[in-house]
C-alpha positions in Angstrom: 19.5 -11.3 -2.9 17.7 -10.2 0.6 14.0 -8.8 0.8 14.0 -5.4 2.8 11.5 -4.9 5.6 11.0 -1.2 6.1 9.3 0.2 9.5 9.8 2.6 12.1 8.7 3.0 15.7 6.9 6.3 14.8 4.3 4.7 12.9 3.1 3.2 15.9 2.6 6.9 17.5 -0.3 7.5 14.9 -3.3 6.5 17.2 -6.8 7.4 16.1 -8.4 6.5 19.4 -9.7 3.6 21.4 -11.6 1.1 19.0 -10.5 2.4 15.8 -9.6 -0.4 13.4 -6.6 1.2 12.0 -4.7 0.9 15.2 -1.0 0.6 16.2 -1.4 -3.1 17.4 -1.5 -3.9 13.7 2.5 -3.3 13.3 2.8 -5.4 16.6 0.7 -8.3 15.1 3.1 -8.3 12.0 6.2 -8.2 13.6 5.2 -10.6 16.2 4.1 -13.3 13.8 7.1 -12.7 11.6 9.6 -13.3 14.6 7.4 -16.3 15.8 7.7 -17.9 12.4 11.2 -17.3 11.8 10.5 -15.2 8.7 12.0 -12.1 10.5 15.8 -13.4 10.3 15.3 -13.8 6.6 14.4 -10.1 6.0 16.9 -7.0 6.0 15.4 -4.7 8.6 15.6 -0.9 7.8 14.3 2.1 9.5 12.0 4.3 7.4 13.2 7.7 6.7 10.9 10.9 6.6 9.7 11.6 3.2 10.5 15.3 2.1 8.2 17.7 1.1 9.3 17.5 -2.7 8.9 14.0 -2.8 5.1 14.2 -1.3 4.6 16.9 -4.1 5.3 14.4 -7.0 1.8 13.0 -6.3 0.3 15.5 -4.2 -0.8 19.3 -4.8 1.7 21.5 -3.2 -0.8 23.6 -1.3 -2.4 20.3 0.2 1.1 19.3 1.3 1.7 22.5 3.1 -1.6 22.8 4.5 -1.7 19.4 5.9 1.8 20.0 7.5 0.7 23.0 9.2 -2.3 21.4 10.4 -0.5 18.0 11.7 2.1 20.3 13.3 -0.2 22.3 15.2 -2.0 19.1 16.4 1.4 17.9 17.4 2.1 21.1 19.2 -1.2 21.3 20.9 -1.1 17.7 22.0 -4.7 17.0 21.2 -6.3 14.9 18.5 -8.5 16.2 15.9 -11.1 14.5 13.4 -10.4 15.4 9.7 -13.1 13.5 8.6 -15.6 10.8 10.2 -13.1 8.2 9.6 -9.6 10.1 9.7 -8.3 11.4 13.0 -4.9 12.9 13.4 -3.1 12.8 16.8 0.4 14.3 18.1 2.1 11.5 16.4 0.6 11.6 13.1 2.9 14.0 11.2 6.1 12.2 11.7 4.2 8.8 11.3 2.9 9.9 7.8 6.3 11.1 6.6 7.9 7.6 7.6 5.3 5.9 6.0 5.9 7.7 2.7 9.6 7.9 3.2 9.7 3.9 3.5 8.1 3.4 0.0 10.6 6.1 -1.5 13.7 4.5 0.3 12.6 1.0 -0.6 12.4 2.1 -4.3 15.8 3.7 -4.1 17.3 0.6 -2.7 15.8 -1.7 -5.0 16.6 0.2 -8.0 20.1 0.4 -6.9 20.2 -3.2 -6.8 20.7 -3.7 -3.1 17.7 -5.7 -3.0 15.5 -7.4 -5.4 12.3 -6.3 -3.4 10.8 -4.7 -0.5 7.9 -4.8 2.1 7.0 -1.6 3.9 5.1 -2.2 7.2 4.0 1.1 7.9 1.1 3.2 8.6 -0.9 5.3 8.3 -1.9 3.9 5.0 -2.2 5.6 1.9 -4.4 4.4 -1.0 -7.5 6.6 -0.2 -5.7 9.8 0.0 -6.1 11.7 -3.3 -4.2 14.6 -4.8 -5.6 16.9 -2.5 -7.8 15.5 0.3 -7.2 13.1 3.3 -9.9 10.3 3.7 -10.4 6.7 5.0 -7.5 6.8 7.2 -5.0 8.2 4.8 -2.9 11.2 4.7 -0.3 10.9 1.9 -0.7 8.2 -0.9 2.5 6.3 0.0 2.7 4.2 -3.4 1.8 7.1 -5.6 4.8 8.9 -4.1 7.0 5.8 -4.7 5.6 5.2 -8.4 6.2 8.8 -9.3 9.8 9.0 -7.6 10.8 6.0 -9.6 9.6 7.7 -12.8 10.5 11.4 -12.2 13.8 10.8 -10.2 15.0 7.5 -11.7 13.7 8.0 -14.9 11.6 4.6 -15.3 9.3 4.8 -18.3 6.5 2.3 -17.2 5.6 1.2 -13.8 2.7 -0.7 -12.6 0.7 -0.2 -9.3 -1.2 -3.1 -8.1 -4.2 -2.6 -5.4 -5.5 -5.9 -3.9 -7.2 -4.1 -0.9 -10.9 -4.9 -0.1 -11.7 -1.2 -0.7 -10.9 0.7 -4.0 -7.8 2.8 -4.1 -9.8 5.8 -5.1 -7.0 8.2 -4.2 -4.4 6.5 -6.2 -6.8 6.3 -9.0 -7.3 10.2 -8.6 -3.5 10.5 -8.7 -2.6 8.2 -11.5 -5.5 8.2 -13.9 -4.4 9.6 -17.4 -0.6 9.0 -16.7 0.4 6.7 -19.4 3.6 5.8 -17.6 1.5 4.0 -14.9 -0.8 1.1 -15.3 -3.0 0.5 -12.1 -4.8 -2.8 -11.6 -6.9 -3.3 -8.8 -9.9 -5.4 -7.4 -12.1 -4.4 -4.7 -15.4 -5.2 -3.3 -18.5 -3.4 -4.7 -20.6 -1.5 -3.5 -18.3 -0.5 -0.5 -16.5 2.4 0.7 -15.7 4.7 -1.0 -18.1 3.5 -3.6 -16.1 4.5 -6.6 -14.1 2.6 -9.0 -17.0 0.9 -11.1 -16.3 3.2 -14.1 -12.7 4.0 -14.3 -11.1 7.3 -14.6 -8.6 6.6 -17.3 -7.6 4.2 -19.8 -4.3 3.1 -17.5 -6.8 1.6 -15.0 -7.8 -1.9 -14.7 -10.4 -1.8 -12.2 -12.1 -5.3 -11.4 -15.3 -4.7 -9.0 -16.0 -7.8 -7.0 -19.2 -9.0 -5.5 -19.6 -9.6 -1.7 -18.9 -13.0 -0.6 -16.6 -13.8 -3.6 -14.1 -16.4 -2.8 -10.4 -17.2 -3.7 -10.8 -19.5 -6.8 -13.4 -16.9 -8.4 -10.8 -14.2 -7.8 -8.0 -16.1 -9.0 -9.5 -16.7 -12.3 -10.6 -12.9 -12.6 -6.9 -11.9 -12.1 -5.9 -14.4 -14.7 -8.2 -13.0 -17.3 -8.0 -9.2 -16.2 -4.9 -8.3 -14.9 -2.0 -10.6 -16.1 -2.6 -9.9 -19.7 -2.6 -6.1 -19.5 0.4 -6.4 -17.0 2.4 -8.3 -19.8 1.2 -6.3 -22.5 2.5 -3.2 -20.6 5.9 -4.5 -19.6 6.3 -2.6 -16.3 9.9 -2.0 -15.2 8.8 -2.0 -11.5 5.7 -3.2 -9.8 4.3 -1.3 -6.6 1.8 -3.1 -4.5 -0.7 -1.5 -2.5 -1.0 -4.5 0.1 -4.2 -4.7 1.8 -5.3 -7.7 3.5 -8.9 -6.9 4.6 -10.5 -9.0 2.0 -9.6 -11.8 4.2 -12.7 -13.9 5.2 -11.9 -13.0 8.9 -11.8 -9.3 8.4 -14.8 -7.3 9.4 -14.6 -4.3 7.3 -15.4 -6.3 4.1 -17.5 -9.2 3.2 -14.8 -11.0 0.6 -13.6 -14.7 1.4 -9.9 -14.6 0.8 -7.4 -16.6 2.8 -3.6 -16.7 3.2 -3.1 -19.1 0.3 -5.1 -16.5 -1.9 -2.5 -13.7 -1.1 0.3 -16.2 -1.5 -1.0 -17.1 -5.1 -1.6 -13.4 -5.9 1.9 -12.4 -4.8 3.4 -15.2 -6.6 1.7 -14.1 -10.1 2.9 -10.5 -9.3 6.6 -11.8 -8.7 6.3 -13.8 -12.0 5.2 -10.5 -13.9 8.1 -8.7 -12.2 10.8 -11.4 -13.3 9.4 -11.2 -16.6 9.9 -7.7 -17.1 11.3 -5.7 -14.2 14.2 -7.6 -13.1 12.2 -8.7 -10.2 11.6 -5.2 -8.9 8.7 -4.9 -6.5 7.9 -2.5 -3.7 4.8 -3.2 -1.4 3.4 -1.2 1.0 1.0 -2.1 3.9 -2.8 -0.7 3.1 -5.8 -2.3 5.1 -6.1 -5.6 7.1 -7.9 -5.2 10.4 -8.4 -8.7 11.9 -5.0 -9.0 13.7 -4.4 -12.4 13.4 -5.6 -12.7 9.9 -3.4 -9.5 8.9 -0.3 -10.9 10.5 -0.8 -14.3 8.9 -1.4 -12.9 5.5 1.4 -10.7 5.4 3.7 -13.7 6.4 2.3 -15.5 3.4 3.0 -12.4 0.9 6.7 -11.8 2.5 7.3 -15.4 2.3 7.0 -15.3 -1.6 8.7 -12.2 -1.8 11.6 -13.5 -0.1 11.5 -16.5 -2.1 11.0 -19.0 0.9 
C-alpha cells in the first residue's frame, strides 16, 4: 500500500521576505532530493485541497478563523506583505498556502482512514504547531496537525489519537489546543530553554513533554524516547498517529542546538511506525513543521519518508 505525499504549488507562494528561514526553497529542497534519490517514484503524489472554515474551527476559535481570513484576504488584495508578529509575516500568497497546508492534513487523514494508503507525509508550509487556538505565532497561522487530529475524532469517530512532535521548538500551539482532551495523547521533545520558552510544565495530563538540554545528541534522545514516550503510547493505544515532523533538531540547523542526524530521524520514525502497527493498523499522517538548513532538511525528510514507505 502506497505512502501518500501531499503538497501544492500554492505553498511556495507564502514568502516572509529575503533571509527569512521559513522560505519557499524548503519545499524545493525536499522535492529535489526525493527526485534525486529515487524516493519520489515510490510515493503517491496528490495536490493538497484547501481546508474549509468548518474544518479549521475544529481546532481554532471561530472568531479567530474569520478574523484571520479577513486579514489575509485584505493582504492578498492589497498585494503588500504585513508583519503579524516579530517572526510571522503574511504576504499575498499566505491565505491560500495556509488553507492548502491544513487541507493536506485533513485530506491525508481521509485517505488513510479510507484504507487507500497506509500513511501520508504532507510537505506543506506554512507550518502549524505554534498556532494556538486563537493566535498566530512562530511562522504559523493554522495548526495543521491539530486540525487533522480533531477531524479524525469528530468526523470519523475515532476514540483515541496520538500527536507526536519532534520539532526542536515546543509545540505550544498544539498543546494549547489539545491539553485536557482525553481523546488525544501528545508526546513531544524540544530543546529547553528555547523559543517559545514553554512546555516545561505540561498543561494537561494528556501531555508527555520532554524538555531536552542544548547539545543533546541522538543516543541520549533515543533512550529518553524509549523511557518516556513509548510506554505512554502503548498504554494509550492510539487508533491513529499524527506527527508534527520538524527537522530543526538536526546538528546542522542554526535555529536550535540539538545534535540529531538523519539516522536519528529514521530511528524515531521506525519506533512510531511500530506503535502504529501495534495499535492503529499502521495509520500515520505526518506534517512538515521546522527544518531550516536546506540540505539537512531534505536528507532528514528522505530518511523519515523512506521508513514510512517501508523502503
